[in-house]
Backbone bond lengths (Angstrom), bond angles and torsions (degrees), N, CA, C in turn:
res aa  C-N    CA-C-N  psi(-1)  N-CA   C-N-CA  omega(-1)  CA-C   N-CA-C  phi
1 M - - - 1.444 - - 1.498 112.53 -
2 N 1.292 117.06 142.65 1.439 123.89 -175.64 1.596 111.97 -59.89
3 S 1.313 115.59 130.72 1.500 119.44 -170.73 1.579 109.35 -72.49
4 T 1.405 118.21 -18.81 1.472 117.93 175.99 1.528 115.73 -78.53
5 L 1.305 115.37 -9.75 1.446 122.27 172.15 1.529 115.35 -68.03
6 P 1.315 121.44 133.64 1.497 118.23 179.37 1.609 109.45 -66.81
7 P 1.331 110.95 160.78 1.471 114.61 -176.05 1.551 116.01 -64.08
8 D 1.264 113.97 -18.12 1.518 118.25 -177.38 1.550 106.14 -106.33
9 Y 1.307 119.09 27.13 1.482 120.49 -176.13 1.512 110.55 -58.67
10 L 1.353 117.53 -45.49 1.577 120.76 -176.61 1.511 107.72 -59.58
11 E 1.440 118.20 -40.83 1.469 117.19 -173.51 1.482 108.28 -74.79
12 R 1.345 120.48 -26.35 1.481 125.57 174.11 1.562 109.35 -66.15
13 E 1.235 112.48 -42.94 1.516 117.55 -179.42 1.530 107.95 -64.52
14 R 1.288 119.26 -45.37 1.435 126.80 -179.99 1.601 109.94 -58.16
15 A 1.369 111.94 -42.71 1.462 117.70 178.42 1.527 113.64 -59.05
16 L 1.335 117.04 -24.34 1.471 117.57 -179.76 1.472 112.02 -82.90
17 D 1.256 121.01 8.05 1.478 120.10 171.19 1.455 107.16 -81.09
18 N 1.302 111.90 103.23 1.490 120.53 -178.37 1.496 112.44 -74.85
19 S 1.286 121.53 -0.68 1.453 124.28 172.35 1.453 116.75 -77.91
20 R 1.368 111.49 -14.72 1.422 117.82 -179.00 1.540 112.14 -127.05
21 S 1.328 119.57 160.62 1.394 122.83 179.43 1.564 113.12 -96.16
22 W 1.232 119.85 144.91 1.405 122.51 -176.61 1.496 113.37 -135.81
23 I 1.399 111.43 146.67 1.481 118.84 171.77 1.498 103.97 -108.15
24 V 1.422 115.65 126.30 1.411 116.15 176.57 1.548 111.47 -110.79
25 E 1.297 113.45 122.79 1.515 112.91 -176.57 1.540 101.18 -126.90
26 A 1.390 111.12 126.02 1.458 118.68 -179.15 1.611 107.81 -162.77
27 P 1.222 116.50 158.87 1.522 121.38 -177.27 1.475 107.82 -66.63
28 A 1.308 116.76 164.24 1.433 122.64 172.06 1.519 114.14 -56.57
29 G 1.335 116.65 138.17 1.415 121.38 173.18 1.610 112.14 85.36
30 S 1.244 116.36 5.49 1.479 120.82 -174.51 1.586 111.55 -92.16
31 G 1.401 114.88 -2.30 1.536 112.90 175.94 1.616 113.65 105.71
32 K 1.217 116.58 10.71 1.444 113.28 177.70 1.550 120.20 -59.35
33 T 1.341 111.93 -40.46 1.454 120.42 173.84 1.517 112.03 -62.14
34 G 1.250 113.43 -40.72 1.541 122.15 175.87 1.473 108.27 -58.81
35 L 1.234 117.15 -49.56 1.488 122.19 -178.75 1.548 110.79 -64.30
36 L 1.329 115.63 -38.20 1.428 116.09 177.94 1.509 110.46 -68.56
37 I 1.303 119.41 -38.48 1.455 124.38 175.03 1.495 112.26 -57.17
38 Q 1.274 113.91 -41.44 1.511 119.25 -176.89 1.526 107.05 -70.40
39 R 1.240 122.36 -40.80 1.497 129.18 172.45 1.481 110.46 -54.45
40 Y 1.368 112.30 -46.17 1.488 116.49 -174.18 1.522 107.33 -73.15
41 L 1.306 116.03 -45.61 1.559 115.72 173.54 1.497 115.76 -55.71
42 K 1.202 117.13 -39.99 1.560 125.38 -176.96 1.642 103.66 -66.25
43 L 1.325 117.88 -41.09 1.479 120.62 179.75 1.604 108.45 -68.89
44 L 1.276 117.07 -39.42 1.441 120.95 -179.63 1.588 111.76 -66.16
45 A 1.270 116.38 -30.91 1.472 124.30 177.46 1.503 116.78 -81.88
46 S 1.309 110.44 -5.99 1.562 118.05 -179.29 1.473 112.31 -66.87
47 P 1.287 122.25 135.67 1.422 125.11 175.75 1.485 113.24 -61.92
48 D 1.323 121.89 -13.89 1.466 126.90 179.12 1.459 108.43 -84.07
49 V 1.354 122.25 -10.52 1.446 122.17 179.87 1.448 111.20 -99.09
50 E 1.305 117.43 120.93 1.561 122.13 -176.33 1.494 106.64 -102.84
51 Q 1.375 119.99 -25.71 1.373 120.63 -179.42 1.476 109.59 -132.58
52 P 1.309 123.18 142.32 1.499 118.51 -178.08 1.488 111.69 -65.54
53 E 1.385 121.93 -26.87 1.432 122.91 177.00 1.516 115.20 -57.49
54 Q 1.268 113.05 -18.40 1.527 114.34 179.80 1.421 115.71 -66.67
55 V 1.394 118.86 -21.57 1.358 124.59 -171.34 1.491 107.24 -105.15
56 L 1.395 118.32 117.13 1.392 122.82 -174.76 1.507 108.31 -117.57
57 A 1.446 113.39 132.52 1.390 121.32 175.61 1.581 103.55 -115.45
58 I 1.295 119.67 142.39 1.453 120.49 -173.41 1.571 101.24 -125.67
59 T 1.311 113.33 133.64 1.402 121.29 175.22 1.539 109.77 -124.18
60 F 1.353 121.00 -178.77 1.448 122.29 -178.03 1.538 111.99 -94.59
61 T 1.335 117.12 -33.45 1.350 117.93 -170.92 1.574 112.25 -123.35
62 R 1.354 118.71 159.70 1.515 115.73 170.50 1.390 116.70 -67.29
63 K 1.341 114.20 -28.52 1.445 120.14 173.98 1.513 115.15 -61.95
64 A 1.337 115.57 -42.16 1.493 119.16 174.87 1.466 110.90 -71.64
65 T 1.281 120.88 -31.63 1.349 123.75 179.11 1.657 108.08 -67.40
66 A 1.246 118.76 -47.96 1.508 120.23 -179.54 1.637 110.44 -68.76
67 E 1.312 112.81 -32.01 1.499 112.59 174.23 1.493 114.15 -63.17
68 M 1.388 109.29 -47.93 1.454 115.16 -176.85 1.554 111.87 -58.56
69 K 1.364 112.00 -47.47 1.486 114.01 179.18 1.606 114.45 -58.06
70 E 1.364 110.40 -43.66 1.484 117.29 175.35 1.499 113.87 -57.28
71 R 1.323 113.34 -43.28 1.523 119.12 -178.03 1.562 109.97 -67.15
72 I 1.295 115.43 -41.33 1.428 118.98 177.52 1.544 113.34 -64.65
73 L 1.254 114.72 -40.66 1.591 119.63 179.25 1.543 107.72 -69.38
74 D 1.468 115.78 -31.90 1.415 117.13 178.31 1.526 107.06 -70.55
75 A 1.165 118.44 -42.36 1.530 124.42 177.41 1.531 109.87 -55.24
76 L 1.294 114.43 -50.32 1.537 115.63 -177.06 1.575 108.67 -67.50
77 R 1.338 117.51 -37.15 1.530 117.35 173.94 1.544 113.41 -59.76
78 D 1.419 111.68 -45.63 1.520 112.46 178.90 1.518 111.71 -62.32
79 A 1.358 118.72 -36.72 1.485 118.84 173.40 1.488 112.83 -62.86
80 Q 1.299 114.97 -46.49 1.514 118.64 179.41 1.488 114.76 -56.45
81 N 1.451 113.53 -40.55 1.408 119.52 177.16 1.544 120.01 -89.44
82 N 1.372 112.63 17.28 1.382 124.60 178.59 1.562 111.26 54.75
83 Q 1.335 125.17 31.39 1.417 129.62 -174.03 1.609 105.02 -55.79
84 P 1.224 115.59 128.25 1.543 117.92 174.75 1.509 105.35 -69.05
85 P 1.467 110.46 140.67 1.472 115.80 173.23 1.514 115.43 -73.30
86 E 1.379 109.93 151.79 1.508 118.45 -177.30 1.491 108.70 -96.68
87 S 1.395 118.92 -20.65 1.302 120.34 -175.97 1.561 109.18 -156.20
88 P 1.331 120.11 167.79 1.532 119.80 179.63 1.461 110.34 -62.02
89 F 1.337 120.73 -35.50 1.452 125.33 178.66 1.570 107.77 -62.32
90 Q 1.340 117.33 -46.87 1.411 117.69 178.80 1.473 113.72 -69.00
91 N 1.318 119.39 -24.06 1.419 125.23 -177.00 1.594 104.72 -72.45
92 T 1.375 119.97 -41.96 1.509 120.58 175.77 1.515 110.00 -62.66
93 T 1.369 118.05 -37.93 1.401 117.61 -172.45 1.618 106.62 -69.88
94 L 1.404 113.70 -40.62 1.507 117.38 177.94 1.515 112.32 -65.92
95 E 1.290 119.73 -35.24 1.489 123.57 179.12 1.559 107.97 -66.17
96 L 1.359 116.77 -41.98 1.400 121.25 -178.43 1.583 109.88 -70.88
97 S 1.275 115.56 -37.68 1.533 122.82 -178.82 1.646 104.54 -65.45
98 A 1.340 116.77 -44.51 1.479 116.30 178.35 1.517 110.61 -62.55
99 Q 1.261 120.02 -28.31 1.432 118.63 -179.49 1.485 110.55 -79.40
100 V 1.364 112.46 -32.59 1.578 114.15 171.45 1.487 113.37 -65.50
101 L 1.366 116.55 -41.58 1.420 120.78 -179.31 1.641 108.48 -62.26
102 R 1.248 119.68 -41.36 1.454 119.79 174.28 1.450 115.91 -62.43
103 R 1.251 114.65 -35.25 1.483 122.85 179.75 1.558 110.47 -73.69
104 S 1.342 110.10 -37.13 1.499 113.66 177.15 1.536 113.33 -70.39
105 N 1.289 113.15 -39.02 1.377 119.94 172.56 1.590 118.20 -56.67
106 E 1.317 110.32 -46.46 1.437 122.55 179.59 1.597 110.60 -60.51
107 L 1.314 107.67 -42.57 1.604 116.29 -170.76 1.548 111.87 -103.40
108 G 1.368 117.41 -2.43 1.529 114.57 175.44 1.522 113.75 69.73
109 W 1.365 116.88 43.48 1.442 118.19 -176.79 1.613 109.32 -84.17
110 H 1.272 122.44 -29.42 1.372 126.58 174.64 1.632 107.10 57.18
111 L 1.338 112.64 56.55 1.467 111.55 -176.60 1.578 116.16 -72.62
112 F 1.298 113.81 -21.82 1.580 113.87 175.61 1.541 110.88 -71.14
113 S 1.358 112.95 -42.11 1.491 114.34 177.86 1.517 116.67 -84.18
114 Q 1.343 116.12 -16.88 1.378 124.59 175.96 1.550 118.39 -124.11
115 P 1.317 117.74 57.66 1.525 122.00 -167.81 1.559 109.62 -66.10
116 H 1.394 115.36 -18.01 1.476 118.36 174.45 1.571 113.73 -58.57
117 R 1.284 114.55 -20.45 1.521 118.58 -177.89 1.576 112.22 -73.00
118 L 1.336 112.56 -11.62 1.505 112.28 171.20 1.429 108.63 -82.75
119 N 1.408 111.26 117.43 1.446 117.88 -176.53 1.523 112.50 -89.37
120 I 1.273 109.92 88.22 1.528 123.76 -179.92 1.482 107.26 -122.58
121 R 1.311 118.85 111.20 1.467 120.42 -175.49 1.509 116.43 -142.75
122 T 1.187 116.23 166.87 1.580 121.34 -175.15 1.559 102.83 -80.74
123 I 1.304 114.17 157.37 1.460 122.41 178.51 1.601 104.82 -62.84
124 D 1.345 120.70 -37.97 1.461 123.80 178.80 1.452 113.51 -56.71
125 S 1.391 118.31 -43.05 1.385 123.46 -178.51 1.520 110.37 -71.67
126 V 1.308 117.46 -40.37 1.509 117.21 175.45 1.575 112.34 -61.60
127 C 1.325 113.17 -48.25 1.424 116.80 178.27 1.490 113.97 -60.13
128 G 1.400 115.96 -40.21 1.414 120.49 176.50 1.537 113.72 -62.06
129 E 1.349 115.31 -39.02 1.452 120.87 176.25 1.444 111.44 -60.95
130 I 1.380 118.29 -48.01 1.404 123.34 177.84 1.480 111.64 -57.91
131 A 1.354 120.71 -46.76 1.405 124.83 176.91 1.535 115.42 -57.45
132 R 1.382 110.17 -43.82 1.490 116.80 -179.06 1.510 110.54 -68.65
133 S 1.302 118.56 -30.42 1.482 118.53 -177.93 1.554 110.45 -84.08
134 L 1.272 117.73 -9.08 1.492 121.61 176.03 1.549 108.68 -131.14
135 P 1.353 122.03 64.08 1.397 121.80 -169.49 1.540 113.97 -67.45
136 L 1.274 116.75 -32.02 1.460 117.14 -177.30 1.545 108.95 -75.90
137 L 1.332 118.11 -40.06 1.460 119.29 178.02 1.561 111.87 -67.17
138 S 1.380 114.60 -37.10 1.418 115.28 177.21 1.538 116.79 -71.71
139 G 1.307 112.65 -25.86 1.517 116.67 -178.47 1.482 109.52 81.62
140 S 1.224 123.44 7.92 1.405 123.36 -176.81 1.453 119.25 -103.96
141 A 1.378 115.76 -6.48 1.441 124.01 -176.10 1.559 111.06 51.57
142 A 1.362 116.41 31.75 1.450 117.60 -179.32 1.472 119.75 62.39
143 T 1.215 121.51 29.47 1.493 122.35 -174.41 1.552 111.21 -111.48
144 A 1.281 118.48 -13.00 1.556 119.65 -175.08 1.476 107.86 -72.57
145 T 1.380 115.00 140.15 1.359 124.10 168.56 1.505 114.22 -135.73
146 P 1.340 123.67 143.45 1.422 123.16 -174.72 1.568 108.62 -68.20
147 V 1.247 113.27 153.84 1.563 121.74 178.42 1.530 106.78 -128.88
148 E 1.339 111.11 152.68 1.495 118.84 179.06 1.462 111.62 -75.51
149 D 1.357 117.54 -33.81 1.465 117.60 -175.35 1.593 103.74 -131.01
150 A 1.354 109.91 104.55 1.453 119.05 177.81 1.599 119.42 -78.89
151 L 1.271 111.56 -8.06 1.456 118.69 -171.11 1.552 111.86 -51.88
152 P 1.355 121.55 -46.64 1.428 123.41 -179.32 1.567 106.61 -56.35
153 F 1.329 122.20 -39.83 1.399 121.49 179.98 1.494 112.86 -71.18
154 Y 1.231 119.61 -33.32 1.471 125.52 177.82 1.526 105.11 -63.63
155 L 1.357 113.05 -48.33 1.515 112.21 177.16 1.459 116.12 -62.77
156 Q 1.285 119.25 -33.74 1.417 124.08 -177.99 1.518 104.88 -70.74
157 A 1.277 124.04 -40.16 1.490 125.64 -176.38 1.516 108.53 -70.52
């Protein structure tokens, strides 16, 4: 095996199998977001996906959502500009990005001019959408919104 590959290379390759679900546990800075981006790109490149909105990535924070969108757009730009990869991991990202660009061109997704089509959201926004779509079942009549500081509500309860 190539010595430039990380020790968990085979596990990372298995995690790109989009026919299965995975839980990725690793310390900060180990590349979890990069792996999630690769999975997202691989799904976008799938022939089963006709619109980019069909692929949903869920994160915990708005900051993570913004970072992930920006990193995906950066990867697509790098592939568009034929940026040479700096590592085997980046090579995989670039190859997947090139596949997404081809798919985007075939189907007219216009991801650079319409980045909002990248369906990357927080768990709160996804849960809120589900609750709003089923107001009677959720019992909220579609009025609930997430808050940054829930302490006043905890105290009230």
